[in-house]
Structures are given as C-alpha cells and as structure tokens.
C-alpha positions in Angstrom: 90.8 138.1 16.7 89.1 141.9 16.8 87.3 144.3 14.8 88.5 147.5 13.4 87.9 149.7 16.5 90.9 150.5 17.3 91.5 151.8 13.6 88.3 153.8 13.8 90.0 155.7 17.1 93.0 156.8 15.4 90.6 158.1 12.6 89.0 160.2 14.7 92.3 161.6 16.3 93.3 162.4 12.8 89.8 163.9 12.0 90.3 166.5 15.0 93.5 167.8 13.8 91.9 168.0 10.4 93.9 164.8 8.8 92.6 162.6 6.3 91.7 158.8 7.2 94.5 157.2 5.4 97.0 158.7 7.9 95.8 156.3 10.5 97.2 152.3 10.8 95.5 149.7 8.9 94.0 147.1 10.3 96.4 144.2 10.4 95.8 140.2 9.3 93.8 138.7 12.2 93.8 135.1 13.4 93.4 133.1 16.7 96.9 132.1 16.6 97.9 135.5 18.2 99.9 134.9 21.1 103.1 136.3 20.1 105.4 139.4 21.8 107.9 142.0 20.7 111.4 142.6 22.0 113.3 145.8 21.6 116.8 145.7 23.7 120.0 147.9 23.2 122.3 145.0 24.3 121.6 141.8 24.8 124.9 141.1 27.3 123.4 144.0 29.8 121.2 143.5 32.7 119.1 145.6 32.4 115.5 146.9 34.0 112.1 145.3 31.6 109.6 147.8 30.7 105.9 145.5 29.6 103.7 146.8 27.7 100.1 145.8 27.7 97.9 147.5 25.1 94.3 148.9 25.2 91.4 148.6 23.3 88.6 148.0 25.7 89.8 144.3 25.9 88.4 143.4 22.4 90.4 145.8 20.0 94.0 146.6 20.0 97.6 144.8 18.9 100.8 144.8 20.7 102.6 146.4 17.5 100.5 149.3 16.9 102.6 152.7 15.8 102.7 154.2 19.2 103.4 151.1 20.9 107.1 150.5 19.4 109.7 150.3 21.9 113.4 151.2 19.8 113.4 154.9 21.4 112.4 153.6 24.9 115.1 150.9 24.7 117.8 152.9 23.5 117.5 154.8 26.6 118.8 151.8 28.5 115.5 149.4 29.2 114.2 146.3 27.1 111.0 146.9 25.9 108.4 144.3 25.9 104.9 144.5 24.2 102.6 141.4 24.1 99.4 140.1 22.5 96.5 138.4 24.4 92.9 137.5 23.8 90.3 139.7 23.2 86.2 139.4 23.4 84.6 136.5 23.2 88.2 134.3 22.8 89.5 136.1 25.9 86.8 136.9 28.1 83.8 134.5 27.3 82.6 132.4 31.0 80.3 129.1 30.7 79.6 126.7 33.3 81.4 123.8 30.7 84.4 126.3 30.4 84.6 126.2 33.7 84.4 122.3 34.5 87.1 122.1 32.2 89.7 124.3 34.2 91.3 122.8 37.1 90.6 125.8 38.9 86.7 126.0 38.1 87.1 129.2 36.2 86.6 130.9 33.2 86.2 134.0 31.4 89.4 135.1 32.1 91.7 133.5 29.3 93.3 137.2 28.2 94.5 137.9 31.8 95.5 134.6 32.1 97.4 135.2 28.8 99.5 138.2 30.2 100.5 135.8 33.3 101.9 133.7 30.4 103.7 136.2 28.8 105.1 137.3 32.2 106.2 133.9 33.0 107.9 133.9 29.4 109.7 136.7 30.7 111.0 135.6 33.4 112.4 132.6 32.1 113.9 134.1 29.0 114.6 138.1 28.7 118.0 137.4 30.4 119.0 136.0 26.5 118.2 139.6 25.8 119.7 141.7 28.1 117.4 142.2 30.5 117.2 141.9 34.3 114.2 139.6 35.8 114.4 141.2 39.1 113.5 144.4 37.3 110.3 144.2 35.5 108.0 146.7 35.2 104.3 146.4 34.0 103.2 149.5 31.8 99.8 150.0 30.0 96.8 152.6 29.2 93.2 152.0 29.5 92.2 148.0 29.1 96.2 147.5 29.4 95.9 149.9 32.6 92.9 147.8 33.9 94.4 144.5 33.4 97.3 145.6 35.3 95.2 146.6 38.2 93.7 143.1 38.3 97.6 141.6 37.9 98.6 143.6 41.0 95.8 142.0 42.9 96.2 138.1 41.4 98.5 135.9 43.7 98.9 134.1 40.2 101.0 136.9 39.2 103.5 137.2 42.6 106.9 137.4 41.6 106.5 137.8 38.0 106.8 141.8 37.9 107.9 144.2 40.7 106.6 147.6 40.0 103.6 149.1 37.5 102.3 152.0 35.9 98.7 152.1 34.8 97.5 154.8 32.7 93.9 155.7 32.6 92.4 152.4 33.7 91.1 152.7 37.5 87.5 150.9 36.9 88.6 147.5 38.5 88.2 149.1 41.9 85.0 148.9 41.5 84.9 145.3 39.6 82.4 142.9 41.7 81.0 140.2 38.7 81.1 137.2 40.1 82.0 133.8 37.8 78.3 132.9 38.1 77.3 136.5 36.7 79.8 135.7 33.6 78.8 132.3 33.5 75.1 133.5 32.9 76.2 135.9 30.6 77.8 133.2 28.4 74.7 131.1 28.7 72.8 133.7 27.6 75.0 134.4 24.8 74.6 130.8 23.6 70.9 131.1 24.0 70.3 133.7 21.7 72.9 132.9 19.1 71.2 129.6 19.2 74.3 127.3 19.3 73.9 124.1 21.5 76.9 123.9 23.6 80.5 125.0 23.9 81.9 122.1 21.2 79.5 123.7 18.6 80.9 127.1 19.4 84.5 125.6 19.0 83.6 124.2 15.6 82.6 127.7 13.8 85.4 129.5 11.9 86.9 132.2 13.7 85.6 135.1 12.0 82.0 133.7 12.2 82.2 133.7 15.9 83.6 137.1 16.0 80.7 138.2 14.0 78.0 136.6 16.4 80.0 138.2 19.4 79.4 141.3 18.1 75.4 140.7 17.6 74.8 138.7 21.0 77.9 139.0 23.2 77.3 142.3 24.6 78.3 143.3 27.9 79.0 146.4 29.8 83.0 145.6 29.8 85.3 142.2 29.4 86.5 141.9 32.9 88.0 139.1 34.6 85.4 137.6 37.0 86.1 137.6 40.7 86.5 133.5 40.7 88.3 133.1 44.2 91.5 132.2 41.8 92.8 134.5 39.5 91.0 137.3 42.0 90.5 135.8 45.1 88.0 138.7 46.0 86.5 141.7 44.7 89.4 144.4 44.4 87.8 146.7 47.0 87.9 144.1 49.3 91.0 142.7 48.7 92.1 146.8 48.6 90.5 146.7 52.7 92.3 144.0 53.7 96.1 145.0 52.1 95.5 141.2 50.5 98.4 141.7 47.9 102.3 141.7 47.4 103.1 145.6 47.8 105.1 146.9 44.6 106.0 150.7 43.9 102.7 151.8 41.2 101.9 155.0 39.3 98.5 155.3 38.8 97.1 158.7 36.5 94.7 159.6 34.0 94.2 162.3 31.0 92.3 165.7 31.8 89.7 164.9 28.9 89.6 160.9 29.0 85.7 161.4 27.2 85.9 164.5 25.0 86.7 162.9 21.9 83.9 160.7 21.5 81.5 163.9 22.7 80.7 164.7 19.3 76.8 165.6 19.5 76.1 165.4 23.9 72.0 166.6 24.7 71.2 168.4 27.5 69.2 165.4 28.5 72.5 163.4 29.6 73.2 165.9 31.8 69.6 166.4 33.3 70.2 162.2 33.8 73.5 162.4 35.5 71.8 165.3 37.9 68.9 162.7 38.5 71.6 159.7 39.5 73.7 162.0 41.6 72.9 161.8 45.3 73.2 166.0 45.9 72.1 166.9 42.6 72.4 170.7 43.8 76.2 170.0 44.7 77.0 168.5 41.2 75.1 171.8 39.4 77.4 174.0 41.6 80.6 172.6 40.7 80.0 172.1 37.2 76.8 173.4 35.7 78.6 176.9 34.9 81.0 175.1 32.7 79.7 174.1 28.7 77.7 170.9 28.1 80.8 169.0 26.5 83.0 169.6 29.4 81.0 169.0 31.9 79.4 165.6 30.2 83.5 164.9 29.9 84.4 165.7 33.4 82.1 163.6 34.9 83.0 160.7 32.3 86.5 161.2 33.1 86.0 161.1 36.8 83.4 158.4 37.2 85.1 155.9 34.7 89.1 156.9 35.7 90.2 159.5 38.2 87.6 158.6 40.8 88.6 154.8 40.7 92.5 155.0 40.1 92.4 157.1 43.1 90.3 154.6 45.2 93.4 152.3 43.8 96.1 154.4 44.8 94.6 154.9 48.3 94.7 151.5 48.8 98.5 151.0 47.4 99.6 153.9 49.0 98.5 151.9 52.5 101.5 150.0 51.7 104.2 150.9 48.9 105.4 153.8 47.3 102.4 155.2 45.2 102.4 158.2 42.9 99.8 159.6 40.9 99.6 162.0 37.7 97.2 163.8 35.5 98.4 164.5 31.6 96.9 167.9 30.8 98.9 168.8 27.8 96.7 169.5 24.9 98.4 169.7 21.1 98.0 172.8 19.2 95.4 172.6 17.5 93.6 170.0 19.3 91.4 171.9 21.8 88.1 170.8 20.7 89.3 166.9 21.9 91.8 168.2 24.9 94.2 166.2 26.5 91.8 162.7 25.5 92.1 159.2 25.9 95.5 157.7 25.0 97.2 161.3 24.4 99.8 160.4 26.8 101.0 157.6 24.7 103.1 158.6 22.4 104.9 160.9 24.7 106.0 157.9 26.3 107.2 155.9 23.6 108.5 159.1 21.9 106.7 157.8 19.1 104.9 161.0 17.9 103.0 160.2 14.4 104.0 162.7 11.8 100.6 164.4 11.3 100.2 164.8 14.9 101.0 168.6 15.7 104.4 168.3 17.8 106.0 171.3 18.6 109.3 172.2 21.0 106.8 172.1 24.1 105.6 168.6 23.1 109.3 167.3 22.4 110.6 168.7 26.1 107.6 167.1 27.5 108.0 164.0 26.4 111.9 164.1 27.8 110.4 164.9 31.1 108.2 161.9 30.8 110.6 159.4 29.7 112.7 160.6 32.7 109.9 160.2 34.9 109.0 156.4 33.8 112.5 155.0 33.1 113.9 156.0 36.5 110.8 154.6 38.1 111.4 151.2 36.0 115.1 151.0 37.3 114.5 151.6 41.0 111.1 151.9 41.9 110.8 155.9 42.7 110.5 158.0 39.3 112.2 161.0 41.2 116.4 162.1 40.2 118.3 164.2 37.8 117.2 167.1 38.8 113.6 166.6 37.9 110.5 168.6 39.3 110.1 166.2 42.8 106.9 164.0 42.2 105.9 163.6 45.7 104.3 160.3 47.0 100.1 159.7 47.2 98.3 159.5 50.0 95.0 159.6 51.1 95.3 162.6 53.2 97.9 164.3 50.9 96.4 163.3 47.1 99.3 165.0 45.4 99.7 164.4 41.6 102.2 165.3 39.4 100.5 167.8 36.2 102.0 166.5 33.1 102.0 169.6 30.8 104.1 171.9 29.0 105.1 173.8 32.6 105.2 170.9 35.0 103.7 171.4 38.7 102.3 169.3 41.3 98.8 169.9 42.9 96.7 168.3 45.7 94.0 167.4 43.9 90.3 168.0 45.2 88.1 165.2 45.8 85.0 166.7 45.8 83.5 165.6 42.8 84.5 161.9 43.5 82.7 162.5 46.5 79.6 163.1 45.1 79.9 160.5 42.3 80.3 157.8 44.8 76.2 156.8 45.0 76.0 157.4 41.2 
C-alpha cells in the first residue's frame, strides 16, 4: 500500500531530460497482500553468490520490480539476484502501546524491517533451489533500502542471514535515537487526531482509507524503526562505539548531488537559515559561499543527510571489518541541472538504463566498471581484482574513496564540511 511518490520521482527525472511524463513507469495495483519476492538465476544447479536488493522510496513508496531493479543483467554475470517487498508507511512503521503489548518482544513500529528479515530467512532456507549459495549473501539497496541495510547490519535479529552489504545513499541511521516510547507516542497522537478509537478500529478500516488517513495525519520526519532494545538494542551511534555488532565487509557511498533534483525554486532564506543554525557560520560561508545558491543548498543537503552520516557508519565498521566508500559523480549528457542526482547510480548497478535516459559509450563503460566492483564484492567481500583501479579500504584516518565517473579515480575526502555540520 502506497501513493504514487515513486512514479512522481521518475517523472521528475524524465522532465529534467526533456522527456514527457508518460515515459515513467505506471503505478502498479496495490494491496496489503504484498510480501512477495523476485528471483533471477542463471543456473539452478549452481552455488552462486546471492545479491538481495532492498528498494528505496522513503519507507513509504517503492516496489521490488521497478524497471531499474530487474536483475536479469546482473544474474547473467554469475549471481542469483533477489528483490524483496516490505510493508511501507503506516502499515510498516506504526508504533502504538497496544501493538507493543501484542508482541512477545514488547515492540512495534518496525514491521517493514521485520519483513526484510523474514525475506532473508526465506533466502537462507530456499535459495539453494535457485542455484544460490546461502553462505554468500550480499545485501544491496538505495536510499531507504540502504538505510534499512544499516539497521540490519546493527540488528542481532539479522545475524547469520547475510555476509556483506552495499548501502547506496542511506547514512542517516547513524544518527537515529528515537525510542520505542517516542514512536508509540506518535502512534497515539495519530489515532487521536484521526478520531480512531483503538487499534481494532484501525484494523477494521479498508486499506485504502487507512492510507489516505495516514497521508493526512501520520506525518513524521521519517519512518525509521525505533530503538526498542530488541531489533535495535541501542542507538546506532552507541552500537558503533561499543563495536556491538557482527563484523561484515561493507560498502557505503553517496551521489554528488543528492538534493539537486528537488531544489526547483530555492530561496536565499534557506541559506540564511543554514548559516543561523551552523556552529560556525563564517566557516560555512567560506566553504560554500562562492557557489550558486542551488549548489550551496545541495551541498548542505547531500552532506547532512547522506555523506556525513555515511562516513560515521563507515568509520564505525572500518574499525572491525573491510570497509569501502564511493562517491558517484557521473552526470549524463544534458543532465547538468540535476547533476549526479539521488538514485542516478541505480541503472549502472543493474545495467537497466531506461531507453529515454541519454546513455552513451562513457555510461556503458562506467556500467561495466561498477558491475565488476559490485560482483567481485558479492563473491569475495573485496571489490578489487581483474585489473580494475584499486579501491582502497576506508579508515577514519585515510578517508579514501573511489570516485565513480567517466574517469575512475580515488580521492581522500575532505572532512571539513562534516565537521562544521556536527552542530546542526
């Protein structure tokens, strides 16, 4: 159950390239009976690495079979690809004391992530029938999918169900501290303002009516699972500091312009507000003040929401496991207005470039390079090999990242902006 948010996203990207809205995928039928998965395999008799895709969409939108997520091209190169669906929005993340009381673990508001864990259990039990090796399972996902992967990396409930992970543009869980009590209070407020008397009445509503009611009244900053002492034993920052998680090889990364697509009509007031909130406004002005307004605001959004928290996660995991970091910089021909936008890397990872996207020889070459890194990582936990440019390990001291562009290179990333944003 969801609205057409992901369809609107596709249409925004299409418009930026001068394409009509009807090139975007249509909204598929929705239903509460949604917990399905898809499998692509090149060899049912194999013992191949498995790659499990968790889709994005803010944990309120998205579906596992969007055109860019179809795994045939990846599978043809020697892996089993699985994409999974999970409950979204109010159906997947509503917490309430009455719901917690029903749970043997005394928790609620994490159903969407529990769906993902259940899908991984299915993979663990059944993927050998599709030629997959259940001892080589790699999670990969983008945006909300990447954020959920961060929670799965830190949750003891997912231990033993996967062995490495790639989180594309989803670092904010590093700063999640919302408790179960906080989320339960939000759930109680939702029922009160919507005029619903209890969970039983909510369950008795048609799903479409509940979806509309939630759109009007269940408005939160983000649908994250709560820190409940069960799925999340403690805030992620604390778990990272204590190294209280299972070490696994990981890749984290961001796109260069995560917020540019949505900055249609920026205002100077937004920049003034950012300066007012900054612990050192003069330093922030010195770092970004000479850029055009859209670029300044995009740099702030990309850093605050994606890059800086992803680096926190990378620092924490690098202390105990092989960790790699990338920045996706590729701007397609004609796409300068939206740059390397949020989600731009996905067609390169799956080799599913929409026919309406300008895709030239440089894009095809970058696709091959990225496929190589992703596939080698899924097979071995190390993206390097086959004569590719060496991707150095990340550490808090070195901060070296692979820059994915027409010409691949590595770079030591500057931490200055992230240091300035700590107080915002």
